[in-house]
C-alpha positions in Angstrom: 111.8 107.1 129.6 109.7 105.9 132.4 108.4 102.2 132.8 104.9 103.1 131.3 106.7 104.8 128.1 109.1 101.9 127.8 106.3 99.1 128.2 104.2 101.0 125.5 107.0 101.2 123.1 107.7 97.4 123.5 103.9 97.0 122.7 104.1 98.9 119.6 107.0 96.5 118.5 105.0 93.4 119.2 102.3 94.8 117.2 104.6 95.4 114.2 104.9 91.6 113.7 101.7 91.6 112.3 102.5 94.4 109.7 100.3 93.9 106.6 98.2 91.2 107.9 95.5 92.7 110.2 93.1 94.6 108.2 90.7 95.7 108.3 91.6 95.4 112.2 94.1 97.6 114.0 97.8 96.6 114.8 97.8 96.1 118.5 100.3 94.9 121.3 100.1 94.0 124.8 102.3 93.4 127.8 101.4 92.5 131.3 103.5 93.4 134.1 103.8 92.2 137.9 106.2 93.0 140.4 108.5 94.8 137.7 108.7 91.7 135.4 107.0 90.8 132.4 104.7 87.9 132.7 102.6 87.9 129.5 102.5 89.4 126.1 101.0 89.0 122.6 99.8 90.6 119.8 96.9 90.7 117.3 98.2 88.4 114.3 95.0 88.8 112.0 91.5 89.5 111.6 89.2 86.8 113.3 92.1 85.4 115.5 92.1 87.0 119.3 93.1 90.1 120.4 96.7 91.1 121.8 95.2 91.0 125.1 93.9 87.7 125.1 97.4 86.2 124.1 99.1 88.1 126.9 96.5 86.9 129.4 96.9 83.4 128.4 100.7 83.6 128.9 100.4 85.4 132.3 97.7 82.6 133.5 96.7 83.1 137.4 99.7 85.5 138.0 97.7 88.1 136.0 95.6 88.8 139.1 96.9 92.4 140.4 99.1 92.8 137.6 99.5 95.9 135.1 98.5 95.4 131.4 99.7 97.7 128.8 97.9 97.8 125.7 98.6 100.2 122.7 94.9 100.5 121.9 91.9 100.6 124.0 90.4 97.3 124.8 87.5 96.6 122.9 83.9 96.3 124.6 81.8 94.6 122.1 81.3 91.4 120.3 82.8 91.0 116.7 84.4 88.0 115.5 85.8 87.8 118.9 84.5 88.3 122.6 85.1 91.8 124.3 88.6 92.1 125.8 87.4 94.3 128.6 85.6 91.0 130.1 88.6 88.8 129.7 90.8 91.5 131.7 87.9 91.8 134.5 87.5 87.8 134.6 91.3 87.9 134.9 91.4 90.5 138.2 94.0 92.7 136.6 94.5 95.8 138.9 95.5 98.5 136.2 95.4 99.0 132.4 97.7 101.3 130.6 96.3 102.4 127.2 98.1 104.1 124.4 95.2 105.5 122.6 91.5 105.5 122.6 89.8 103.6 119.8 88.6 106.0 117.0 86.0 103.1 116.2 82.4 104.1 117.5 81.9 100.7 118.6 84.7 101.2 121.1 85.1 104.8 121.5 86.0 105.0 125.1 83.6 102.5 126.0 86.1 100.2 126.7 87.6 102.2 129.2 84.4 103.2 131.0 83.7 99.3 131.4 87.0 98.6 132.9 86.8 101.8 135.3 83.4 100.5 136.3 84.6 97.5 137.4 87.2 98.9 139.6 90.1 98.7 137.4 92.5 101.7 137.2 92.9 103.2 133.8 95.8 105.3 132.7 95.4 106.6 128.9 97.5 108.4 126.4 100.7 106.9 127.1 103.3 107.3 124.1 100.0 108.4 122.2 101.8 109.8 119.2 103.7 106.7 118.6 100.5 104.4 119.1 98.5 106.6 116.4 101.5 106.6 113.9 101.4 102.7 114.1 97.8 102.7 113.3 97.7 105.7 111.0 96.1 103.6 108.3 93.3 102.0 110.7 92.6 105.5 112.0 91.8 106.8 108.3 89.8 103.9 107.4 87.6 104.4 110.5 87.1 108.2 110.1 87.0 108.3 106.3 85.6 105.1 105.1 88.5 104.7 102.8 92.1 102.9 102.8 95.0 105.2 103.6 96.9 105.8 100.5 100.9 106.1 100.3 102.4 107.5 96.8 105.9 105.9 96.4 108.3 106.9 93.9 112.0 106.9 93.0 113.6 109.8 91.1 116.5 111.5 90.3 117.9 114.6 91.9 116.4 116.8 88.7 113.0 115.2 89.4 112.9 112.3 86.7 111.4 108.9 87.2 112.8 107.4 83.8 115.2 108.7 81.0 113.6 110.1 77.7 113.6 106.7 76.5 111.4 105.3 79.4 114.4 103.3 80.6 114.0 103.4 84.7 116.2 100.7 86.0 117.5 101.3 88.4 116.8 104.9 89.6 117.7 104.1 93.2 120.3 102.0 95.0 119.7 98.2 96.0 119.1 99.4 99.6 116.4 101.6 98.6 114.8 99.0 96.5 114.9 96.5 99.8 113.2 99.4 101.7 110.6 99.4 99.0 110.0 95.5 99.5 109.7 96.4 103.4 107.1 99.2 102.8 105.1 96.8 100.5 104.9 94.1 103.4 103.1 96.6 105.5 100.6 97.2 102.8 97.3 95.5 102.0 97.4 96.2 98.1 99.5 97.9 95.5 97.9 100.3 92.8 99.5 100.4 89.1 98.0 101.7 86.0 98.1 99.6 82.6 101.1 101.5 81.3 103.4 100.1 84.1 102.4 96.8 83.4 103.2 97.3 79.5 106.4 99.0 80.1 107.9 97.3 83.2 106.2 93.8 83.6 106.7 94.5 87.4 106.1 91.6 90.2 104.8 93.8 92.7 105.8 91.4 95.8 108.1 91.6 98.8 110.6 89.9 97.0 111.1 87.3 99.6 111.5 89.7 102.5 108.5 88.4 104.3 105.8 85.6 103.6 103.0 88.6 103.1 102.5 89.7 99.5 99.9 92.6 99.0 97.0 92.3 96.6 98.3 93.6 92.9 95.8 96.1 91.7 95.8 97.3 88.1 93.8 100.2 86.9 93.1 100.2 83.3 89.8 101.4 81.4 91.0 99.8 77.8 92.5 96.7 79.4 94.9 96.9 76.7 97.2 94.2 78.3 99.8 92.0 77.7 98.5 88.0 77.4 101.7 87.3 79.4 103.1 89.0 82.2 104.5 88.3 85.9 101.1 89.8 87.6 99.0 87.0 86.0 100.7 84.0 88.2 98.3 84.4 91.0 100.4 81.6 92.7 102.7 84.1 93.9 100.2 86.7 95.0 96.8 87.6 94.1 95.9 90.0 91.3 92.9 92.4 90.7 91.8 94.4 87.6 89.8 97.3 87.6 88.3 98.1 84.2 85.1 98.9 82.1 82.9 95.8 81.3 83.4 96.3 77.5 87.2 96.7 77.5 89.0 93.7 75.7 86.5 90.7 76.6 88.9 88.1 75.0 91.5 89.1 77.4 89.5 89.3 80.3 88.4 85.9 79.9 91.8 84.3 79.8 92.7 86.3 82.9 89.8 84.8 84.7 90.9 81.4 84.0 94.4 82.4 85.5 92.7 83.2 88.6 92.8 87.1 88.3 89.8 88.9 89.7 88.2 91.5 87.8 86.0 94.3 88.8 84.1 96.0 86.0 83.5 100.0 86.9 81.7 102.4 84.3 84.4 104.9 85.3 87.7 103.5 86.4 88.9 106.2 89.0 91.0 106.5 92.0 87.8 107.4 93.9 85.8 104.3 92.8 88.8 102.0 93.2 89.3 103.0 96.6 85.6 102.7 97.7 85.8 99.2 96.4 89.1 98.3 98.2 87.5 99.8 101.4 84.5 97.2 100.9 87.0 94.4 100.5 88.8 95.2 103.9 91.8 96.9 102.9 93.4 99.5 105.1 96.6 100.5 103.4 97.4 100.9 99.8 100.6 101.6 98.1 100.4 103.8 94.7 103.5 102.8 92.6 101.9 104.1 89.4 103.1 106.7 86.8 102.8 110.3 86.9 99.5 110.6 85.2 97.7 108.0 87.6 99.8 109.8 90.6 98.0 113.2 89.5 94.7 111.8 89.5 95.2 110.0 92.9 96.5 112.9 94.7 93.5 115.1 92.8 91.0 112.5 94.2 92.4 112.5 97.8 93.3 109.1 97.6 96.7 109.7 98.8 97.6 111.0 102.2 101.3 110.2 102.4 104.1 110.6 100.1 107.5 108.8 100.0 110.2 110.0 97.6 113.3 107.9 97.1 115.7 110.7 95.6 119.0 109.4 93.8 121.9 111.8 93.7 121.9 111.5 89.6 121.2 113.9 87.1 119.7 112.6 83.7 118.1 115.4 82.0 115.7 115.6 79.2 112.9 117.6 78.6 110.6 114.9 78.1 111.8 112.4 80.6 108.9 111.8 82.8 108.3 113.2 86.4 106.6 111.4 89.1 103.4 113.5 89.2 101.9 114.6 86.1 99.5 117.7 85.2 97.1 118.6 88.1 96.0 121.9 86.5 98.3 124.1 89.1 99.7 127.0 87.3 100.8 129.1 90.3 103.5 128.0 92.7 101.3 129.5 95.4 99.0 126.5 94.4 101.5 123.9 95.1 100.4 121.5 97.6 102.2 121.4 101.0 103.6 118.3 102.4 103.7 118.3 106.5 105.5 116.3 109.1 108.3 115.9 107.1 111.0 113.4 107.9 114.4 112.3 106.0 116.0 109.0 106.0 119.4 108.3 104.4 119.7 104.7 102.5 123.3 104.8 101.4 123.6 107.3 98.8 119.9 108.0 98.6 117.6 110.0 100.6 113.9 109.4 101.7 111.6 112.2 102.2 108.4 111.2 103.8 105.5 113.6 104.5 101.8 113.8 104.7 99.6 115.9 102.3 98.0 118.7 104.1 
């Protein structure tokens, strides 16, 4: 791996320090190198805060003149909540900027690179580009499709069951796998479940102290037939949002509003409608941790782009035991949805399979 590749991967690691905190902005890291030494580095911590290049330039100070700047995403060239990073780089008199990937945002889209080149700064693009795109897959999807990036996560036995015939499901996978899920939650802006999961599992849907960031907890329910007391109504831990119909269980809705639970009314509570609302709220990455029926609806609505299946080496059996994805109306194996870019990860005795719906 050459110097450019090494520095760009370090930029990516810097950017990851803000996982789950930057939406609707991207994750970005930046490093400034001069005479073979790092003289400044930074990352974008959250929306509204300065961008990665600004933090790196501040650390480098006057020494940035004539230096090489590495940044995982093309520097912005427009005024948003913060001034353009291109102007800061030009003012610092840097000699070269190495860019991981071009910004898919039409407000930038190559204009940042052109501005730097017009100012006489050498620009190199596409360094560790696939890794940079992987880092910001949710941001890219949000920009291109005007919807959050959806991840379906489930844990199942080797024979494809998420619970026993009685509904008992604690625990399908190992403690290490559950900790991996907590880490995954920390990278997301929201977690979606259905009313049945609330009633059966009474989940917390938090990172369980793994990080300070807890995503927005989201419940989809047409009937709002939910318990008056459950972990999700404690909004001092993490915020909770319910999507339901306006006329569903008004007494409970009133009580939940007094507890700080946000309620959004929809005439039809569908994955598509919910994802449209979450886009408007600024979410970039959403985790579906729901049961099989809602999972099937989410997939059919193209609200899921990525699947993460935790598989335990257990066999539970049972003809009526639930599976992770319900009926999608597919009757031939040739109709099965295919996953692309498959990767496998061993977590103690469990296996995590990750892939993208094509």
